Jmol script that loads the backbone (N, CA, C; Angstrom):
load data "model"
ATOM      1  N   LEU A   1     -10.899   1.440 -12.066  1.00  0.00           N
ATOM      2  CA  LEU A   1     -11.980   2.328 -11.677  1.00  0.00           C
ATOM      3  C   LEU A   1     -13.172   1.573 -11.098  1.00  0.00           C
ATOM      4  N   LYS A   2     -13.414   0.381 -11.617  1.00  0.00           N
ATOM      5  CA  LYS A   2     -14.530  -0.413 -11.109  1.00  0.00           C
ATOM      6  C   LYS A   2     -14.328  -0.704  -9.618  1.00  0.00           C
ATOM      7  N   TYR A   3     -13.094  -0.995  -9.242  1.00  0.00           N
ATOM      8  CA  TYR A   3     -12.743  -1.275  -7.849  1.00  0.00           C
ATOM      9  C   TYR A   3     -13.015  -0.056  -6.973  1.00  0.00           C
ATOM     10  N   ILE A   4     -12.584   1.119  -7.434  1.00  0.00           N
ATOM     11  CA  ILE A   4     -12.792   2.367  -6.686  1.00  0.00           C
ATOM     12  C   ILE A   4     -14.278   2.693  -6.609  1.00  0.00           C
ATOM     13  N   ASP A   5     -14.992   2.532  -7.720  1.00  0.00           N
ATOM     14  CA  ASP A   5     -16.433   2.781  -7.724  1.00  0.00           C
ATOM     15  C   ASP A   5     -17.145   1.889  -6.702  1.00  0.00           C
ATOM     16  N   ARG A   6     -16.712   0.632  -6.612  1.00  0.00           N
ATOM     17  CA  ARG A   6     -17.330  -0.286  -5.661  1.00  0.00           C
ATOM     18  C   ARG A   6     -17.127   0.211  -4.227  1.00  0.00           C
ATOM     19  N   PHE A   7     -15.899   0.663  -3.904  1.00  0.00           N
ATOM     20  CA  PHE A   7     -15.641   1.169  -2.554  1.00  0.00           C
ATOM     21  C   PHE A   7     -16.425   2.444  -2.270  1.00  0.00           C
ATOM     22  N   GLU A   8     -16.563   3.316  -3.260  1.00  0.00           N
ATOM     23  CA  GLU A   8     -17.352   4.534  -3.065  1.00  0.00           C
ATOM     24  C   GLU A   8     -18.815   4.190  -2.812  1.00  0.00           C
ATOM     25  N   HIS A   9     -19.347   3.229  -3.573  1.00  0.00           N
ATOM     26  CA  HIS A   9     -20.739   2.805  -3.387  1.00  0.00           C
ATOM     27  C   HIS A   9     -20.899   2.141  -2.020  1.00  0.00           C
ATOM     28  N   MET A  10     -19.937   1.290  -1.656  1.00  0.00           N
ATOM     29  CA  MET A  10     -19.954   0.630  -0.355  1.00  0.00           C
ATOM     30  C   MET A  10     -19.950   1.666   0.765  1.00  0.00           C
ATOM     31  N   ASP A  11     -19.073   2.653   0.660  1.00  0.00           N
ATOM     32  CA  ASP A  11     -18.973   3.714   1.665  1.00  0.00           C
ATOM     33  C   ASP A  11     -20.295   4.466   1.800  1.00  0.00           C
ATOM     34  N   ALA A  12     -20.895   4.815   0.677  1.00  0.00           N
ATOM     35  CA  ALA A  12     -22.156   5.564   0.710  1.00  0.00           C
ATOM     36  C   ALA A  12     -23.261   4.757   1.393  1.00  0.00           C
ATOM     37  N   LEU A  13     -23.365   3.486   1.063  1.00  0.00           N
ATOM     38  CA  LEU A  13     -24.400   2.642   1.669  1.00  0.00           C
ATOM     39  C   LEU A  13     -24.174   2.465   3.168  1.00  0.00           C
ATOM     40  N   ILE A  14     -22.913   2.304   3.560  1.00  0.00           N
ATOM     41  CA  ILE A  14     -22.611   2.144   4.988  1.00  0.00           C
ATOM     42  C   ILE A  14     -22.918   3.438   5.734  1.00  0.00           C
ATOM     43  N   LYS A  15     -22.520   4.589   5.172  1.00  0.00           N
ATOM     44  CA  LYS A  15     -22.801   5.874   5.831  1.00  0.00           C
ATOM     45  C   LYS A  15     -24.294   6.089   6.033  1.00  0.00           C
ATOM     46  N   MET A  16     -25.099   5.689   5.040  1.00  0.00           N
ATOM     47  CA  MET A  16     -26.550   5.862   5.126  1.00  0.00           C
ATOM     48  C   MET A  16     -27.213   4.747   5.941  1.00  0.00           C
ATOM     49  N   GLN A  17     -26.418   3.745   6.325  1.00  0.00           N
ATOM     50  CA  GLN A  17     -26.943   2.551   6.996  1.00  0.00           C
ATOM     51  C   GLN A  17     -28.073   1.953   6.169  1.00  0.00           C
ATOM     52  N   ALA A  18     -27.773   1.801   4.870  1.00  0.00           N
ATOM     53  CA  ALA A  18     -28.753   1.291   3.919  1.00  0.00           C
ATOM     54  C   ALA A  18     -28.210   0.081   3.165  1.00  0.00           C
ATOM     55  N   THR A  19     -27.365  -0.714   3.834  1.00  0.00           N
ATOM     56  CA  THR A  19     -26.768  -1.863   3.157  1.00  0.00           C
ATOM     57  C   THR A  19     -27.720  -3.036   3.051  1.00  0.00           C
ATOM     58  N   GLY A  20     -28.608  -3.175   4.028  1.00  0.00           N
ATOM     59  CA  GLY A  20     -29.425  -4.376   4.105  1.00  0.00           C
ATOM     60  C   GLY A  20     -28.588  -5.509   4.662  1.00  0.00           C
ATOM     61  N   CYS A  21     -29.134  -6.703   4.626  1.00  0.00           N
ATOM     62  CA  CYS A  21     -28.417  -7.882   5.114  1.00  0.00           C
ATOM     63  C   CYS A  21     -27.252  -8.181   4.160  1.00  0.00           C
ATOM     64  N   PRO A  22     -26.346  -9.075   4.532  1.00  0.00           N
ATOM     65  CA  PRO A  22     -25.200  -9.355   3.662  1.00  0.00           C
ATOM     66  C   PRO A  22     -25.569  -9.738   2.224  1.00  0.00           C
ATOM     67  N   VAL A  23     -26.617 -10.529   2.055  1.00  0.00           N
ATOM     68  CA  VAL A  23     -27.033 -10.920   0.699  1.00  0.00           C
ATOM     69  C   VAL A  23     -27.467  -9.691  -0.097  1.00  0.00           C
ATOM     70  N   GLU A  24     -28.252  -8.807   0.524  1.00  0.00           N
ATOM     71  CA  GLU A  24     -28.704  -7.582  -0.151  1.00  0.00           C
ATOM     72  C   GLU A  24     -27.529  -6.658  -0.448  1.00  0.00           C
ATOM     73  N   PHE A  25     -26.630  -6.516   0.508  1.00  0.00           N
ATOM     74  CA  PHE A  25     -25.461  -5.636   0.340  1.00  0.00           C
ATOM     75  C   PHE A  25     -24.607  -6.116  -0.833  1.00  0.00           C
ATOM     76  N   ALA A  26     -24.339  -7.410  -0.873  1.00  0.00           N
ATOM     77  CA  ALA A  26     -23.557  -7.971  -1.972  1.00  0.00           C
ATOM     78  C   ALA A  26     -24.261  -7.722  -3.309  1.00  0.00           C
ATOM     79  N   SER A  27     -25.567  -7.900  -3.331  1.00  0.00           N
ATOM     80  CA  SER A  27     -26.338  -7.675  -4.553  1.00  0.00           C
ATOM     81  C   SER A  27     -26.256  -6.217  -5.002  1.00  0.00           C
ATOM     82  N   LYS A  28     -26.357  -5.290  -4.059  1.00  0.00           N
ATOM     83  CA  LYS A  28     -26.274  -3.864  -4.385  1.00  0.00           C
ATOM     84  C   LYS A  28     -24.906  -3.496  -4.958  1.00  0.00           C
ATOM     85  N   LEU A  29     -23.867  -4.236  -4.536  1.00  0.00           N
ATOM     86  CA  LEU A  29     -22.512  -3.976  -5.027  1.00  0.00           C
ATOM     87  C   LEU A  29     -22.181  -4.775  -6.282  1.00  0.00           C
ATOM     88  N   GLY A  30     -23.043  -5.713  -6.627  1.00  0.00           N
ATOM     89  CA  GLY A  30     -22.812  -6.529  -7.814  1.00  0.00           C
ATOM     90  C   GLY A  30     -21.719  -7.573  -7.615  1.00  0.00           C
ATOM     91  N   ILE A  31     -21.594  -8.074  -6.375  1.00  0.00           N
ATOM     92  CA  ILE A  31     -20.598  -9.095  -6.073  1.00  0.00           C
ATOM     93  C   ILE A  31     -21.257 -10.238  -5.316  1.00  0.00           C
ATOM     94  N   ARG A  32     -20.539 -11.336  -5.184  1.00  0.00           N
ATOM     95  CA  ARG A  32     -21.045 -12.464  -4.416  1.00  0.00           C
ATOM     96  C   ARG A  32     -20.896 -12.184  -2.928  1.00  0.00           C
ATOM     97  N   ARG A  33     -21.715 -12.868  -2.133  1.00  0.00           N
ATOM     98  CA  ARG A  33     -21.666 -12.700  -0.682  1.00  0.00           C
ATOM     99  C   ARG A  33     -20.291 -13.054  -0.129  1.00  0.00           C
ATOM    100  N   SER A  34     -19.686 -14.115  -0.664  1.00  0.00           N
ATOM    101  CA  SER A  34     -18.359 -14.517  -0.193  1.00  0.00           C
ATOM    102  C   SER A  34     -17.324 -13.425  -0.464  1.00  0.00           C
ATOM    103  N   ARG A  35     -17.440 -12.744  -1.626  1.00  0.00           N
ATOM    104  CA  ARG A  35     -16.524 -11.651  -1.952  1.00  0.00           C
ATOM    105  C   ARG A  35     -16.766 -10.471  -1.018  1.00  0.00           C
ATOM    106  N   LEU A  36     -18.021 -10.222  -0.670  1.00  0.00           N
ATOM    107  CA  LEU A  36     -18.340  -9.160   0.285  1.00  0.00           C
ATOM    108  C   LEU A  36     -17.636  -9.424   1.608  1.00  0.00           C
ATOM    109  N   PHE A  37     -17.751 -10.646   2.116  1.00  0.00           N
ATOM    110  CA  PHE A  37     -17.120 -10.983   3.389  1.00  0.00           C
ATOM    111  C   PHE A  37     -15.594 -10.846   3.311  1.00  0.00           C
ATOM    112  N   GLN A  38     -15.012 -11.237   2.184  1.00  0.00           N
ATOM    113  CA  GLN A  38     -13.560 -11.089   2.005  1.00  0.00           C
ATOM    114  C   GLN A  38     -13.171  -9.619   2.038  1.00  0.00           C
ATOM    115  N   THR A  39     -13.932  -8.792   1.330  1.00  0.00           N
ATOM    116  CA  THR A  39     -13.650  -7.363   1.265  1.00  0.00           C
ATOM    117  C   THR A  39     -13.801  -6.715   2.635  1.00  0.00           C
ATOM    118  N   LEU A  40     -14.869  -7.056   3.342  1.00  0.00           N
ATOM    119  CA  LEU A  40     -15.074  -6.510   4.684  1.00  0.00           C
ATOM    120  C   LEU A  40     -13.934  -6.909   5.620  1.00  0.00           C
ATOM    121  N   GLN A  41     -13.477  -8.156   5.513  1.00  0.00           N
ATOM    122  CA  GLN A  41     -12.384  -8.605   6.370  1.00  0.00           C
ATOM    123  C   GLN A  41     -11.086  -7.875   6.027  1.00  0.00           C
ATOM    124  N   GLU A  42     -10.825  -7.663   4.733  1.00  0.00           N
ATOM    125  CA  GLU A  42      -9.636  -6.917   4.319  1.00  0.00           C
ATOM    126  C   GLU A  42      -9.666  -5.500   4.887  1.00  0.00           C
ATOM    127  N   LEU A  43     -10.831  -4.860   4.839  1.00  0.00           N
ATOM    128  CA  LEU A  43     -10.967  -3.510   5.377  1.00  0.00           C
ATOM    129  C   LEU A  43     -10.778  -3.504   6.893  1.00  0.00           C
ATOM    130  N   ARG A  44     -11.352  -4.472   7.567  1.00  0.00           N
ATOM    131  CA  ARG A  44     -11.181  -4.567   9.020  1.00  0.00           C
ATOM    132  C   ARG A  44      -9.712  -4.800   9.384  1.00  0.00           C
ATOM    133  N   ASP A  45      -9.029  -5.631   8.593  1.00  0.00           N
ATOM    134  CA  ASP A  45      -7.603  -5.882   8.822  1.00  0.00           C
ATOM    135  C   ASP A  45      -6.781  -4.609   8.690  1.00  0.00           C
ATOM    136  N   ARG A  46      -7.287  -3.661   7.907  1.00  0.00           N
ATOM    137  CA  ARG A  46      -6.607  -2.379   7.718  1.00  0.00           C
ATOM    138  C   ARG A  46      -7.077  -1.328   8.727  1.00  0.00           C
ATOM    139  N   GLY A  47      -7.926  -1.745   9.653  1.00  0.00           N
ATOM    140  CA  GLY A  47      -8.343  -0.842  10.721  1.00  0.00           C
ATOM    141  C   GLY A  47      -9.671  -0.144  10.513  1.00  0.00           C
ATOM    142  N   VAL A  48     -10.383  -0.450   9.419  1.00  0.00           N
ATOM    143  CA  VAL A  48     -11.691   0.174   9.186  1.00  0.00           C
ATOM    144  C   VAL A  48     -12.702  -0.479  10.127  1.00  0.00           C
ATOM    145  N   ASP A  49     -13.426   0.345  10.864  1.00  0.00           N
ATOM    146  CA  ASP A  49     -14.365  -0.140  11.879  1.00  0.00           C
ATOM    147  C   ASP A  49     -15.756  -0.273  11.269  1.00  0.00           C
ATOM    148  N   ILE A  50     -16.012  -1.425  10.654  1.00  0.00           N
ATOM    149  CA  ILE A  50     -17.315  -1.714  10.048  1.00  0.00           C
ATOM    150  C   ILE A  50     -17.993  -2.779  10.892  1.00  0.00           C
ATOM    151  N   ARG A  51     -19.209  -2.480  11.311  1.00  0.00           N
ATOM    152  CA  ARG A  51     -19.975  -3.393  12.160  1.00  0.00           C
ATOM    153  C   ARG A  51     -21.323  -3.685  11.510  1.00  0.00           C
ATOM    154  N   TYR A  52     -21.976  -4.737  11.978  1.00  0.00           N
ATOM    155  CA  TYR A  52     -23.302  -5.086  11.473  1.00  0.00           C
ATOM    156  C   TYR A  52     -24.304  -5.041  12.617  1.00  0.00           C
ATOM    157  N   SER A  53     -25.454  -4.461  12.371  1.00  0.00           N
ATOM    158  CA  SER A  53     -26.534  -4.410  13.347  1.00  0.00           C
ATOM    159  C   SER A  53     -27.686  -5.286  12.866  1.00  0.00           C
ATOM    160  N   CYS A  54     -28.003  -6.303  13.657  1.00  0.00           N
ATOM    161  CA  CYS A  54     -29.147  -7.163  13.333  1.00  0.00           C
ATOM    162  C   CYS A  54     -30.456  -6.379  13.415  1.00  0.00           C
ATOM    163  N   ASN A  55     -30.538  -5.455  14.377  1.00  0.00           N
ATOM    164  CA  ASN A  55     -31.758  -4.653  14.539  1.00  0.00           C
ATOM    165  C   ASN A  55     -31.992  -3.752  13.339  1.00  0.00           C
ATOM    166  N   ARG A  56     -30.941  -3.100  12.865  1.00  0.00           N
ATOM    167  CA  ARG A  56     -31.051  -2.182  11.724  1.00  0.00           C
ATOM    168  C   ARG A  56     -30.993  -2.908  10.386  1.00  0.00           C
ATOM    169  N   GLN A  57     -30.536  -4.166  10.414  1.00  0.00           N
ATOM    170  CA  GLN A  57     -30.317  -4.922   9.185  1.00  0.00           C
ATOM    171  C   GLN A  57     -29.402  -4.143   8.242  1.00  0.00           C
ATOM    172  N   SER A  58     -28.297  -3.639   8.809  1.00  0.00           N
ATOM    173  CA  SER A  58     -27.370  -2.846   8.011  1.00  0.00           C
ATOM    174  C   SER A  58     -25.991  -2.831   8.651  1.00  0.00           C
ATOM    175  N   TYR A  59     -24.987  -2.682   7.796  1.00  0.00           N
ATOM    176  CA  TYR A  59     -23.633  -2.410   8.269  1.00  0.00           C
ATOM    177  C   TYR A  59     -23.546  -0.925   8.584  1.00  0.00           C
ATOM    178  N   PHE A  60     -22.646  -0.572   9.489  1.00  0.00           N
ATOM    179  CA  PHE A  60     -22.448   0.826   9.846  1.00  0.00           C
ATOM    180  C   PHE A  60     -21.010   1.014  10.308  1.00  0.00           C
ATOM    181  N   TYR A  61     -20.565   2.259  10.333  1.00  0.00           N
ATOM    182  CA  TYR A  61     -19.230   2.572  10.830  1.00  0.00           C
ATOM    183  C   TYR A  61     -19.283   2.727  12.344  1.00  0.00           C
ATOM    184  N   GLY A  62     -18.308   2.119  13.018  1.00  0.00           N
ATOM    185  CA  GLY A  62     -18.158   2.308  14.452  1.00  0.00           C
ATOM    186  C   GLY A  62     -17.374   3.591  14.687  1.00  0.00           C
ATOM    187  N   GLU A  63     -16.672   3.626  15.770  1.00  0.00           N
ATOM    188  CA  GLU A  63     -15.926   4.829  16.150  1.00  0.00           C
ATOM    189  C   GLU A  63     -14.536   4.890  15.522  1.00  0.00           C
ATOM    190  N   GLY A  64     -14.112   3.835  14.866  1.00  0.00           N
ATOM    191  CA  GLY A  64     -12.763   3.787  14.305  1.00  0.00           C
ATOM    192  C   GLY A  64     -12.677   4.353  12.903  1.00  0.00           C
ATOM    193  N   LYS A  65     -11.724   3.846  12.139  1.00  0.00           N
ATOM    194  CA  LYS A  65     -11.463   4.333  10.776  1.00  0.00           C
ATOM    195  C   LYS A  65     -12.597   3.997   9.830  1.00  0.00           C
ATOM    196  N   ARG A  66     -12.712   4.846   8.784  1.00  0.00           N
ATOM    197  CA  ARG A  66     -13.694   4.640   7.712  1.00  0.00           C
ATOM    198  C   ARG A  66     -12.967   4.465   6.398  1.00  0.00           C
ATOM    199  N   ILE A  67     -13.705   4.113   5.359  1.00  0.00           N
ATOM    200  CA  ILE A  67     -13.148   4.042   4.008  1.00  0.00           C
ATOM    201  C   ILE A  67     -13.006   5.466   3.501  1.00  0.00           C
ATOM    202  N   ILE A  68     -11.829   5.811   3.020  1.00  0.00           N
ATOM    203  CA  ILE A  68     -11.617   7.116   2.403  1.00  0.00           C
ATOM    204  C   ILE A  68     -10.919   6.885   1.066  1.00  0.00           C
ATOM    205  N   ILE A  69     -11.546   7.358   0.007  1.00  0.00           N
ATOM    206  CA  ILE A  69     -10.995   7.221  -1.339  1.00  0.00           C
ATOM    207  C   ILE A  69     -10.449   8.573  -1.754  1.00  0.00           C
ATOM    208  N   SER A  70      -9.217   8.594  -2.203  1.00  0.00           N
ATOM    209  CA  SER A  70      -8.648   9.843  -2.699  1.00  0.00           C
ATOM    210  C   SER A  70      -7.797   9.557  -3.921  1.00  0.00           C
ATOM    211  N   GLU A  71      -7.726  10.528  -4.796  1.00  0.00           N
ATOM    212  CA  GLU A  71      -6.899  10.408  -5.984  1.00  0.00           C
ATOM    213  C   GLU A  71      -5.589  11.122  -5.740  1.00  0.00           C
ATOM    214  N   LYS A  72      -4.531  10.540  -6.292  1.00  0.00           N
ATOM    215  CA  LYS A  72      -3.210  11.104  -6.109  1.00  0.00           C
ATOM    216  C   LYS A  72      -2.432  10.928  -7.401  1.00  0.00           C
ATOM    217  N   ASN A  73      -1.792  11.972  -7.865  1.00  0.00           N
ATOM    218  CA  ASN A  73      -0.948  11.859  -9.046  1.00  0.00           C
ATOM    219  C   ASN A  73       0.327  11.133  -8.679  1.00  0.00           C
ATOM    220  N   ALA A  74       0.852  10.342  -9.587  1.00  0.00           N
ATOM    221  CA  ALA A  74       2.093   9.618  -9.334  1.00  0.00           C
ATOM    222  C   ALA A  74       3.232  10.583  -9.024  1.00  0.00           C
ATOM    223  N   SER A  75       3.228  11.762  -9.635  1.00  0.00           N
ATOM    224  CA  SER A  75       4.289  12.736  -9.402  1.00  0.00           C
ATOM    225  C   SER A  75       4.206  13.351  -8.006  1.00  0.00           C
ATOM    226  N   ASP A  76       3.030  13.267  -7.364  1.00  0.00           N
ATOM    227  CA  ASP A  76       2.847  13.793  -6.011  1.00  0.00           C
ATOM    228  C   ASP A  76       3.379  12.836  -4.941  1.00  0.00           C
ATOM    229  N   ASP A  77       3.554  11.587  -5.317  1.00  0.00           N
ATOM    230  CA  ASP A  77       3.957  10.553  -4.356  1.00  0.00           C
ATOM    231  C   ASP A  77       5.476  10.533  -4.243  1.00  0.00           C
ATOM    232  N   GLN A  78       5.977  10.886  -3.093  1.00  0.00           N
ATOM    233  CA  GLN A  78       7.413  10.916  -2.853  1.00  0.00           C
ATOM    234  C   GLN A  78       7.914   9.637  -2.192  1.00  0.00           C
ATOM    235  N   SER A  79       7.000   8.794  -1.725  1.00  0.00           N
ATOM    236  CA  SER A  79       7.420   7.584  -1.055  1.00  0.00           C
ATOM    237  C   SER A  79       7.640   6.442  -2.046  1.00  0.00           C
ATOM    238  N   PRO A  80       8.604   5.546  -1.768  1.00  0.00           N
ATOM    239  CA  PRO A  80       8.845   4.414  -2.674  1.00  0.00           C
ATOM    240  C   PRO A  80       7.697   3.424  -2.627  1.00  0.00           C
ATOM    241  N   VAL A  81       7.471   2.732  -3.691  1.00  0.00           N
ATOM    242  CA  VAL A  81       6.389   1.738  -3.800  1.00  0.00           C
ATOM    243  C   VAL A  81       6.854   0.416  -3.276  1.00  0.00           C
TER     244      VAL A  81
END
end "model"
wireframe off; spacefill off
backbone 0.3
color backbone group
């Protein structure tokens, strides 16, 4: 749940363009800056369009995919793991 909560908080801050610089963003998420960069790269590798604006001093979503968190029951999943 901590992992999901972190992504929900990250998503909310990015949507509001209220992340601040990388150091501030990492602090708001309670993680190290290096972990923030790893997480952002993992999301980008999965197609999430997260960009940084020096003028706004914030990360924001581009025109591509965003983070979407959803809950699913194991019995609802018909695909193999």
